[in-house]
Each structure stands twice: as structure tokens, then as C-alpha cells.
C-alpha positions in Angstrom: -342.4 -100.9 132.0 -341.2 -98.4 129.0 -341.9 -95.5 130.6 -342.2 -91.6 128.8 -339.6 -88.8 129.7 -342.7 -86.7 131.0 -343.6 -89.3 133.7 -340.0 -90.1 134.4 -339.4 -86.4 135.3 -342.6 -86.2 137.3 -341.7 -88.9 139.0 -338.4 -87.3 140.0 -340.2 -84.3 141.3 -342.3 -86.2 143.2 -339.4 -87.8 144.7 -337.2 -84.8 145.0 -340.2 -82.9 146.6 -340.8 -85.6 149.5 -337.1 -86.1 149.9 -336.8 -81.9 150.5 -339.3 -82.4 153.9 -337.0 -85.3 155.2 -334.0 -83.0 154.8 -335.5 -79.9 155.7 -336.6 -81.6 158.7 -332.9 -82.2 159.9 -332.4 -78.5 160.2 -335.5 -76.9 160.7 -336.4 -78.1 164.4 -333.2 -76.9 165.4 -333.9 -73.2 165.5 -337.3 -73.7 167.2 -335.8 -75.8 169.7 -335.0 -73.4 172.4 -338.8 -71.6 172.1 -340.4 -75.7 172.1 -338.5 -76.0 175.4 -339.5 -73.2 176.4 -343.5 -74.1 176.0 -343.4 -77.2 177.2 -340.4 -78.1 179.1 -338.3 -80.6 180.0 -335.0 -79.0 179.2 -332.9 -82.0 180.6 -334.8 -83.8 177.3 -333.8 -81.4 174.6 -331.0 -84.0 173.0 -333.6 -86.3 172.8 -336.3 -84.5 170.0 -332.6 -84.9 168.2 -331.6 -88.4 168.9 -335.4 -89.8 168.6 -335.4 -89.0 165.0 -331.5 -89.6 164.2 -332.1 -93.2 165.7 -335.0 -94.3 163.4 -334.2 -92.8 160.4 -331.0 -94.4 161.0 -332.0 -98.0 161.8 -334.8 -98.8 159.5 -332.8 -97.7 156.0 -331.6 -101.6 155.6 -335.4 -102.6 156.0 -336.3 -100.0 153.8 -333.7 -101.9 151.3 -335.3 -104.9 151.8 -338.8 -104.0 151.0 -337.9 -102.0 148.1 -336.3 -105.3 146.9 -339.2 -107.0 147.0 -343.1 -104.8 146.8 -343.5 -101.8 144.4 -341.3 -99.3 145.0 -344.2 -96.9 144.4 -346.1 -98.0 147.4 -343.3 -97.9 149.8 -342.9 -94.4 148.7 -346.1 -93.7 149.7 -346.5 -95.4 152.8 -343.4 -93.7 154.2 -344.6 -89.6 153.4 -347.7 -91.0 154.6 -345.6 -92.3 157.8 -343.6 -88.8 157.8 -346.8 -86.3 157.4 -349.0 -88.5 160.9 -345.3 -87.6 162.6 -345.4 -84.1 161.5 -348.6 -83.2 162.4 -348.6 -85.5 165.2 -345.1 -83.1 166.6 -347.4 -80.4 166.1 -349.6 -81.2 168.3 -347.8 -82.8 171.2 -349.2 -81.3 174.2 -351.8 -78.9 173.6 -354.5 -81.9 174.6 -352.7 -82.1 178.1 -350.4 -85.4 179.6 -351.4 -88.6 177.5 -351.3 -92.7 178.8 -348.3 -94.2 178.1 -346.4 -91.2 176.0 -346.7 -89.2 179.3 -346.1 -85.1 179.2 -345.7 -82.6 176.1 -342.6 -83.3 175.5 -342.4 -87.2 175.8 -345.0 -86.7 173.1 -343.1 -84.9 171.0 -340.0 -87.3 171.7 -342.1 -90.3 170.3 -343.7 -88.4 167.5 -340.0 -87.2 166.4 -339.4 -90.7 166.1 -342.4 -91.6 163.9 -341.4 -88.8 161.7 -337.8 -90.4 161.2 -338.9 -94.0 160.3 -340.8 -92.2 157.2 -337.7 -89.9 157.1 -335.7 -93.8 156.3 -337.3 -94.1 153.2 -337.4 -90.9 152.3 -333.7 -91.5 151.8 -333.4 -94.3 150.5 -336.0 -94.6 147.6 -335.0 -91.7 146.4 -331.7 -93.1 145.2 -333.8 -96.7 144.7 -336.4 -94.8 142.6 -333.9 -92.3 140.3 -331.7 -96.3 139.6 -335.5 -97.6 137.9 -335.5 -94.3 136.2 -332.8 -93.6 134.5 -329.8 -96.2 133.8 -326.8 -96.0 135.0 -324.4 -93.6 132.7 -327.2 -91.0 132.7 -327.9 -91.4 136.8 -325.4 -89.8 137.6 -326.5 -86.1 136.8 -330.3 -86.7 138.4 -328.6 -88.0 141.7 -326.4 -84.8 142.1 -329.5 -82.8 141.9 -330.9 -85.4 145.0 -327.4 -84.5 147.0 -328.2 -80.4 146.3 -331.4 -80.8 147.4 -330.0 -81.6 150.3 -327.3 -78.6 150.5 -330.5 -76.0 149.6 -332.9 -77.7 152.6 -329.5 -77.2 155.0 -329.5 -73.2 153.8 -333.6 -73.0 154.1 -334.3 -74.5 157.3 -332.8 -72.6 159.9 -333.9 -69.5 158.0 -337.4 -71.2 157.8 -337.5 -72.8 161.5 -336.5 -69.0 163.0 -338.9 -66.9 160.7 -341.9 -69.6 161.1 -341.0 -69.5 165.3 -340.8 -65.5 165.5 -343.6 -65.0 163.1 -346.5 -67.7 162.5 -347.6 -67.4 165.5 -350.8 -65.4 164.6 -351.8 -67.3 161.7 -354.6 -69.4 164.1 -354.4 -67.3 167.7 -353.4 -69.6 170.1 -351.2 -72.3 168.0 -347.6 -71.2 168.6 -345.0 -70.1 166.3 -342.9 -73.1 166.7 -345.9 -75.4 166.1 -345.7 -74.5 162.5 -342.0 -76.0 161.8 -344.2 -79.2 161.8 -347.1 -78.2 160.0 -345.4 -76.6 157.4 -344.5 -80.2 156.1 -348.2 -81.1 155.5 -349.4 -78.9 152.4 -346.3 -80.1 150.8 -346.6 -83.7 151.9 -349.6 -84.1 150.4 -348.6 -82.7 146.7 -346.1 -85.4 146.8 -348.5 -88.0 148.1 -350.2 -86.4 144.2 -347.7 -86.5 142.4 -346.6 -90.3 143.4 -350.1 -91.5 143.7 -350.9 -90.4 139.8 -347.5 -90.0 138.1 -345.6 -92.3 139.7 -345.7 -96.2 137.7 -345.6 -98.8 140.3 -342.0 -99.8 139.6 -342.2 -103.0 141.0 -338.8 -105.3 141.4 -337.3 -108.1 139.1 -336.5 -110.5 141.7 -338.8 -112.6 143.2 -340.9 -111.3 146.2 -340.1 -113.5 149.0 -341.2 -112.5 152.5 -339.6 -110.2 155.3 -337.2 -112.0 157.9 -339.0 -111.0 160.7 -337.0 -111.9 163.3 -333.8 -110.4 161.2 -335.1 -107.2 161.1 -335.9 -107.2 165.0 -332.4 -108.2 165.8 -331.3 -105.3 163.1 -333.2 -103.1 164.9 -332.4 -104.4 168.2 -328.6 -104.3 167.6 -328.2 -100.4 166.4 -331.1 -99.0 168.4 -328.5 -99.2 171.8 -325.3 -98.5 169.4 -326.8 -95.2 168.1 -327.7 -94.3 171.5 -324.8 -94.6 173.0 -322.8 -92.7 170.3 -325.3 -89.6 171.3 -324.7 -89.8 175.1 -323.7 -87.2 176.5 -319.8 -88.0 177.4 -319.7 -85.9 180.6 -322.0 -87.8 181.9 -321.8 -91.0 180.4 -317.9 -91.1 179.3 -317.2 -93.8 177.1 -315.7 -96.3 179.9 -319.1 -95.7 181.9 -320.8 -98.8 182.8 -324.3 -97.6 180.4 -321.5 -96.7 177.3 -320.1 -99.7 177.9 -322.9 -102.1 178.2 -325.0 -100.3 175.7 -322.2 -101.0 173.1 -321.7 -104.5 174.5 -325.4 -105.1 174.1 -325.5 -104.0 170.1 -322.8 -106.0 169.7 -323.9 -109.8 170.7 -327.6 -108.9 169.0 -325.5 -107.5 165.4 -324.0 -110.8 165.4 -327.1 -112.9 165.7 -328.5 -110.7 163.3 -325.4 -111.8 161.5 -325.9 -115.8 162.4 -329.6 -115.3 161.2 -328.4 -113.6 157.9 -326.3 -116.6 156.9 -329.1 -118.9 157.7 -331.7 -116.7 156.3 -333.9 -117.5 152.6 -334.5 -114.0 152.6 -331.6 -112.0 154.1 -332.4 -108.9 155.6 -329.0 -107.3 153.7 -327.5 -110.1 151.1 -324.0 -110.4 152.6 -323.1 -111.6 149.7 -323.0 -108.4 148.7 -319.9 -107.7 150.0 -318.2 -110.3 147.9 -318.2 -107.2 145.4 -315.0 -105.2 145.4 -317.2 -102.6 144.0 -319.8 -102.9 147.0 -316.7 -103.6 149.6 -314.5 -101.6 149.1 -317.3 -98.3 147.9 -319.0 -99.0 151.4 -315.5 -98.7 153.3 -315.1 -94.8 151.2 -318.5 -94.0 152.2 -318.2 -94.8 156.1 -314.7 -92.8 156.5 -316.6 -89.9 153.9 -319.6 -89.9 156.1 -317.9 -89.2 159.4 -314.9 -86.6 157.6 -318.1 -84.6 156.3 -321.1 -84.4 159.1 -317.6 -83.6 161.7 -317.0 -81.0 159.3 -320.4 -79.3 159.6 -320.9 -80.2 163.2 -317.1 -79.0 164.4 -317.1 -75.3 162.3 -320.3 -73.7 163.9 -317.7 -73.9 167.1 -314.8 -71.6 165.5 -317.7 -69.2 164.2 -319.3 -68.5 167.4 -316.2 -69.0 169.7 -313.4 -67.6 168.3 -315.0 -65.0 165.5 -317.8 -64.1 167.9 -320.2 -64.9 165.4 -324.1 -65.2 167.2 -325.4 -68.5 166.8 -328.2 -67.4 164.0 -325.0 -65.8 162.4 -323.0 -69.3 162.7 -326.1 -71.4 160.7 -326.0 -68.6 158.1 -321.6 -68.7 158.1 -322.1 -72.4 156.7 -324.2 -71.1 153.4 -320.6 -71.4 151.8 -320.1 -74.7 152.8 -323.9 -76.1 151.5 -324.2 -73.7 148.4 -320.0 -75.5 147.7 -321.9 -78.9 148.4 -324.8 -77.7 146.0 -322.3 -77.1 143.4 -320.1 -79.7 143.6 -322.7 -82.4 143.6 -324.5 -81.1 140.4 -321.2 -80.5 138.6 -320.2 -84.2 139.4 -322.9 -85.8 138.3 -323.3 -84.3 135.1 -319.3 -85.0 134.6 -319.6 -88.7 135.3 -322.4 -88.8 132.9 -320.4 -87.2 130.2 -317.1 -89.0 130.6 -318.2 -92.3 132.3 -315.3 -92.2 135.1 -316.5 -92.5 138.2 -313.3 -93.0 140.4 -311.4 -90.4 138.3 -314.1 -87.7 139.7 -314.6 -89.5 143.3 -310.5 -89.3 143.9 -310.4 -85.5 142.5 -313.5 -84.3 145.1 -311.7 -86.3 148.1 -308.3 -84.2 147.0 -310.1 -81.0 146.9 -312.7 -81.9 150.5 -308.8 -82.8 151.6 -307.4 -79.4 150.5 -311.1 -77.6 152.3 -310.0 -79.5 155.9 -306.6 -78.4 155.7 -307.0 -75.2 155.6 -309.3 -74.9 158.1 -307.0 -76.9 160.2 -304.6 -74.2 159.7 -306.8 -71.5 160.7 -306.0 -69.3 164.1 -308.3 -67.0 166.6 -307.4 -64.0 164.2 -309.2 -65.7 161.1 -311.6 -63.3 159.0 -315.0 -64.7 158.4 -313.9 -63.9 154.7 -311.3 -66.4 154.7 -313.5 -69.0 156.7 -316.0 -68.9 153.6 -313.5 -69.0 151.2 -312.8 -72.5 152.9 -316.0 -73.4 153.1 -316.4 -73.5 149.9 -313.2 -75.5 148.8 -314.9 -77.8 151.0 -317.8 -77.9 149.7 -317.0 -79.0 146.5 -315.3 -81.6 146.9 -317.5 -83.1 149.5 -320.1 -82.9 146.7 -319.3 -85.3 143.6 -318.9 -87.9 146.5 -322.4 -88.1 147.6 -323.8 -89.1 144.4 -321.1 -90.8 142.7 -320.5 -93.7 145.1 -324.0 -94.7 145.5 -324.0 -94.8 141.5 -320.6 -97.2 141.5 -322.9 -99.5 143.4 -325.7 -99.9 141.9 -323.9 -99.9 138.5 -321.7 -103.2 140.0 -324.3 -105.4 142.3 -327.3 -107.4 140.9 -330.3 -105.5 139.9 -332.3 -107.6 141.9 -330.7 -106.5 145.2 -330.2 -102.8 144.3 -332.1 -101.9 146.9 -330.8 -103.6 149.4 -327.1 -101.8 148.2 -328.8 -98.8 147.9 -330.1 -98.7 151.3 -326.7 -99.9 152.6 -325.0 -97.2 151.3 -326.7 -94.6 152.7 -326.4 -96.6 156.0 -323.0 -96.8 155.9 -322.5 -93.0 155.5 -325.3 -91.9 158.1 -323.3 -94.5 160.8 -320.0 -93.4 159.8 -321.4 -89.8 160.2 -322.8 -90.4 163.9 -319.6 -92.3 165.1 -317.1 -90.1 163.7 -319.0 -87.0 165.2 -318.8 -89.0 168.6 -315.4 -90.0 168.6 -313.9 -86.4 167.5 -316.1 -84.9 169.9 -314.5 -86.6 172.8 -311.1 -85.0 171.1 -312.4 -81.6 171.3 -313.7 -82.5 174.6 -310.0 -83.6 176.2 -308.7 -80.6 174.3 -310.9 -78.3 175.4 -309.8 -79.6 178.8 -306.3 -78.9 178.2 -306.5 -75.9 176.6 -308.4 -73.7 179.4 -305.8 -75.5 181.8 -302.5 -73.9 179.6 -304.3 -70.7 179.0 -305.9 -69.8 181.7 -304.6 -72.1 184.9 -302.5 -68.6 185.1 -305.0 -66.1 186.2 -305.3 -66.8 189.6 -308.2 -64.7 190.5 -310.3 -66.8 188.7 -312.2 -69.7 190.7 -311.0 -73.5 189.7 -313.6 -74.2 187.9 -312.8 -71.7 185.7 -309.4 -71.3 185.3 -310.1 -75.0 183.4 -312.6 -74.2 181.7 -315.6 -76.6 183.1 -318.4 -77.6 182.0 -318.5 -74.8 179.6 -319.1 -75.2 175.5 -319.3 -71.6 175.0 -316.9 -68.4 175.6 -320.0 -66.0 176.8 -320.7 -68.9 179.3 -317.5 -69.2 180.6 -316.8 -65.2 180.2 -320.8 -65.1 182.0 -319.3 -67.0 185.3 -316.1 -65.6 185.2 -318.1 -61.7 185.5 -320.5 -63.3 187.9 -317.9 -64.9 190.1 -315.4 -61.9 189.8 -318.5 -59.2 191.0 -319.6 -61.8 193.9 -315.4 -61.2 195.0 -316.0 -58.0 194.9 -318.6 -57.7 196.7 -317.1 -59.8 199.6 -314.4 -57.6 199.8 -316.4 -54.5 200.3 -318.6 -55.3 202.6 -315.4 -56.9 204.4 -314.0 -53.2 204.2 -316.9 -51.3 205.1 -317.3 -53.9 208.2 -313.7 -53.5 209.8 -313.0 -57.1 209.2 -309.0 -56.7 208.9 -308.6 -61.0 208.5 -311.2 -61.3 205.9 -310.5 -58.1 203.9 -306.9 -60.4 203.8 -308.4 -63.0 203.2 -310.6 -61.8 199.9 -307.7 -60.5 198.6 -305.6 -63.3 198.9 -308.6 -65.2 197.5 -308.6 -63.0 194.3 -305.1 -63.0 193.4 -303.7 -60.2 195.9 -300.1 -61.2 196.6 -300.1 -61.4 200.4 -297.1 -58.3 201.1 -300.3 -56.0 199.5 -302.6 -57.9 200.7 -301.2 -57.3 204.4 -300.6 -53.7 203.7 -304.4 -53.3 202.0 -305.9 -54.9 205.6 -303.5 -52.3 208.0 -305.4 -50.1 206.5 -308.5 -51.1 206.9 -307.7 -52.2 210.6 -306.7 -48.1 210.9 -309.8 -47.0 209.2 -311.4 -46.0 213.1 -315.1 -44.3 211.0 -317.3 -45.8 208.8 -316.9 -42.7 206.4 -312.7 -43.6 206.0 -313.7 -47.6 205.6 -316.5 -46.4 202.7 -313.6 -44.0 201.1 -310.9 -47.2 201.3 -313.9 -49.3 200.3 -314.8 -47.0 197.2 -310.8 -46.8 196.7 -310.9 -50.7 196.8 -313.5 -51.0 194.3 -312.3 -49.0 191.4 -308.9 -51.1 191.5 -311.1 -54.3 191.7 -312.9 -53.5 188.9 -309.9 -52.4 186.3 -308.5 -55.4 187.6 -311.8 -57.7 186.6 -311.8 -55.3 183.1 -307.6 -56.7 182.0 -308.8 -60.4 184.0 -312.2 -60.5 181.3 -310.1 -59.5 178.0 -307.3 -62.2 179.0 -310.2 -64.5 179.8 -311.8 -63.6 176.1 -308.9 -64.0 174.6 -307.4 -67.5 176.1 -310.8 -69.1 175.6 -310.6 -67.8 171.7 -307.1 -69.1 171.7 -308.1 -72.6 173.3 -311.0 -73.0 171.1 -309.2 -72.0 167.5 -306.2 -75.0 168.8 -309.3 -77.6 170.4 -311.2 -77.5 166.5 -308.3 -76.7 164.0 -306.7 -80.3 165.5 -310.2 -81.9 165.1 -309.7 -81.0 161.7 -306.9 -82.3 161.5 -307.7 -86.1 162.2 -310.8 -85.2 160.0 -308.1 -84.4 157.4 -306.2 -87.9 157.9 -309.3 -89.8 157.5 -309.7 -88.1 154.4 -306.7 -89.8 153.5 -307.8 -92.9 154.1 -310.9 -92.6 152.3 -308.8 -91.1 148.7 -306.5 -94.6 149.5 -309.7 -96.6 149.6 -311.5 -94.7 146.3 -308.4 -95.0 144.6 -309.0 -99.4 144.7 -312.6 -99.1 143.8 -313.1 -100.8 139.9 -314.0 -98.3 137.4 -316.4 -100.7 135.4 -318.0 -99.6 132.5 -321.6 -97.4 133.4 -324.5 -99.6 131.6 -327.0 -97.9 129.6 -329.6 -99.6 129.6 -331.6 -101.4 132.7 -330.7 -105.0 132.7 -328.2 -107.2 134.7 -325.5 -108.1 132.1 -322.5 -107.6 134.8 -320.9 -104.5 133.3 -317.4 -105.0 132.3 -313.7 -103.3 133.0 -313.8 -99.7 132.0 
């Protein structure tokens, strides 16, 4: 079917708008969630609001790719957007009608409806690149895929800002409707516009291969294997360590079910993911590179706020704003990389240059210390983003250019899937590295402060500087109160015990307890208590200063250690990318095998 430039551009605009909603939803909810928990309750299920969306949007990506190879892309896109909007509206009304049968209370409703959103989002992300493959030949496709990647950057900037604004100010739009609900309702009008664009301007874009049928049993095995795997990666490692029965059991069950999926796929007439794709050297090599690149990129985004908040003292909101240089770099890098590959046709060269810039930015971040300035961090984030940007469209472009066009949906969605799974695995594993490093760092940098209780000396259960300082301040206040009470009561033995427990040398504690015993009147004991209170407060202030410096040093060492691991992951990405064959970018939509460039 021949399309005019106008039809292509309108279809592209509708696809971008639909994908923008999915990308925006990944970040807009984060700023509203504290208010949501305050309103709905269920703090212990806080993380599941994210996990439900992540699991659903990840595990269904390969299924969407298979459907795109069988049925009209337009139909699948309309279904995906409709499911996403339905989930958005349901999230907005979560808890409005009290507990519901099967779903339970408001927080359970929100978690289930977030999973519905994720089902729709799985189609929004995959289909964006698949539809672009139908609209533009590979030789010019790169620049349009660069725009898609840039949309993610823009959404990551607007999401936290818009989420905070709606949560704080949208409550007055309709009386009785909390502001956080508009974080979900805002998707509806934009989604309706996207549906109108797609329904009226997008051609059917039917696949060129045979329709066949979906292997439902293989799809069930794939979902059944990926759900426990993804959930196991998201579990709280402090409650469910890697060696815990729950984690090991879920990973083992996932491995068994996924093995059954491979067995079924090898025997299926219409496989969900045609494993013969892995015989294609470009697909095989690019998939490995994409998996590792996803781990490096998501880890870069996930752990940088910890440094900004806990080392530099920036607020949580400020940390979101501090990521803007990174996303701006990603946006510029994605657009530039897409434009350049459309002009020079050498995607591997741009991959290697982008990987080198990405690795340079990460290496610079890994060399930061507790005295780093915000300007310096911002510069390093811009460098990192400029390196990340080109890779997002180029790996997909290389795969689409190399595979049979009848399998372009499967190949494209597989690339997206490997990127998301790589991110989930990378952040889970490196999160364990961070936790281990923090525990060792707290023991080394705070263990010498004898005035602190053991839990505070090791930073046990603490993930932020403010949390640890607050807990230490409370412990010191309690110790001071106990000491003053013992002195006021004239209890010399209790006074000595409190002083020794607070780290006072035994000889000094003996002298003070002797003074308490010698104080025969209440007024004398009150004077001594005031004197000790002033001394204690001065010592406590000194301890807190040392603690704050120790915590900043600990977080700086732990986070930069994570980035050293990310740097080595990127070295592997560069090496693997160097082995991706360079094929001439086709200027037509036919299925002729491209020649080596």
C-alpha cells in the first residue's frame, strides 16, 4: 500500500503521542505515590504499584510482537491504547467505591489496575518501532526512531514535574476528587486524541507474512515463566535475599517453565518467538549488546539520585530535576544518532562511538567523591546521556534491517524485551552490590563512634542520610534524657552506666558518678544535671557532624563502586557491538537480504 508523506507523518504523530503516554506514566506516578499511600493506605504494598506495571509491560512484549506479525498493526495499536486508557481511568477511580469483590481494598485495586495499564503499555512501546518499520525504509528509518527515543527523554523530564503539580494543585478541579487521581485521568484526553489519529489517519498496515494463529499454550508458558522471574528481581533483598527460599523458588520455577516454553517453541508451527532468528548473526549479537546496554542504562538512572540526595544533600524533588541533564543528553544523542545513520549508513561506527562516550561519562561519575559539586555531576550526566542516545534507536535499526520482514514484529519486540529484562536484572544485581557496600562502609566509617547504638554504627536498615541522622539524633536524645533522670534522682550507679554506654571513659564516668553521690540536695543535683546536659549536647553535635560526614563518604564510596561495575558492563557492550555485522541499509521495504557494507 502506497502512503503519502502526509499520511505517514500523521500516523507517526499518532504513534508518538500514544507512546508518550506510556513513557510519561513510568515517571509521573512516582511523585504522586506518597500522597496515594497517605490517602489509600497499604504502605507495605507501596512497591507493588510499580512492580505490577513493570511486570505486565515486560512479559507481554514478545506476545505483542508475534501478534504484530499476524494481524493489522493498526488494530493492535488501537487495542493497546484502549487497554492503557481503561487501566488509567480505573487507577483514577481506585477506592472510590470501597472494597470490591475479588479485588479487595483500594490499594489492591490500584495494583491490579496498574497491571492493566502495563498490559496496554507493552503494546505502546513495541508497536512504535514496528509501525515505523512499515512507514519508512531502513535507510531513512534511523532519524524517526531517534525521535521515538527522544520522546522518552522528554517524558522523563515532564513526568515528575507534572505528577507533582497535579498532585498538589488539581484537587480543586472537581470537588471531592483528590489531586493524585488526575495523574491517571490526564491520560484520557490525550489518549483519546491518539486513538482518533490512529483510527482516522493510520492505514491498516497488514503484515506481509501468513496470519497463522497464536500459540496460546506457548504464550501461557512464556508469561508463566517471566512473571515469577521479573517479580523475583523486584523483591526487597533485605526481606528476601538471593538465597532465600522464596527468591530461589521463584527463579527455579521460572527456569523450568521457560525451558518448557523453548521446548514448545521448537515444535510449534506458529512460535511466539521464532528461535531461528538467533541464527541471524546481527540479531544474535545485537540482542546480547542490547541486554547489557539496558542493564547499564537503567542502573545509571536508578542509582544516580542516591548520590545526589545522600552525598550532595539535594532534596528528593531536586534529585528528579538533577536528572534533567542526563535526559537532555539522551534526547540530543538519540536525534543526532538517528540523523547521522540516515546520512552515512554506518550504524556500527555510531554504536561504538556512543558506547565510548557512555562509558566515559560513567567512568567520570565513578571517580566522584563526597566533595563533588552539582555542576560537575551535571556535566558528567550530559556526557553520559549523549552516549546513551544513539544506542536506543541503532540496535533496533540494525536488527530490523537484517531480519526477514515477515518476522520484523518478533525481532523488534525481542530487542525491546531484552533491553527491559537487562535493566531489571542489572538494577537487581547492582542493588545488592550497593547494599553490601553500604553495610561495609557504615561499619568502617561509623563503627568508631562508640556513642552510637550498634544499629546506627552499621547503618542497619537505613537507605538515606536523613533517616540515619534522625535515628541517631533520637537515640542521643534518649540517652541524654536517661542520664539527666539518673542524675536528678541521685542514682550514681545508673549515672555511671549511662555515661559508659554513651562512650565516656570509665575513669571520667567514675568521677561524675562520685559527684552525683556527693550532691546531697536536689538543687545541687539540678545544677550538675544542667552542666552535664550542656556538655552532652555539645558532644552530640560533634557526633552528628562526624556521622553526617561518615554517611556522605559511605554513600559516595558505595554508589561510585556501582558505577565502576557499570563501566565494565559497558566495555563488554562495546566489545560485543564491534562484532555486529554491518549490512547496507535497505532503501525499500522488500525482503531482499542486504549486502555487507
